[in-house]
C-alpha angles and dihedrals in degrees: 000000000000122000126192123193113199121193104213112195124222117266141180121245109188105307093337122096113215112208124236115260144178116237123198124203124185131194117205127215090271093057097254117143123219138175127199088221102039104025123218114008139179121238088253091055091052091050093048092051096042093049087076091058122110087226095050094122091058093044092049094047093050104035110017108027096155100036112108089006094189099039 
């Protein structure tokens, strides 16, 4: 099983401040992704969410080295 911990920074959306959070994504032995906060996810969903993380470079290098090859 693979587990990713993404450190999502706080951000402002309009006049609302959204607090920083830590998201966790797990991949089971069959390749299915899941999050305790968001439920079942696709690999693309995990990447889209984790791209906002302050530790995205480490996540990408370890778990998604070829995704978004040029970005």
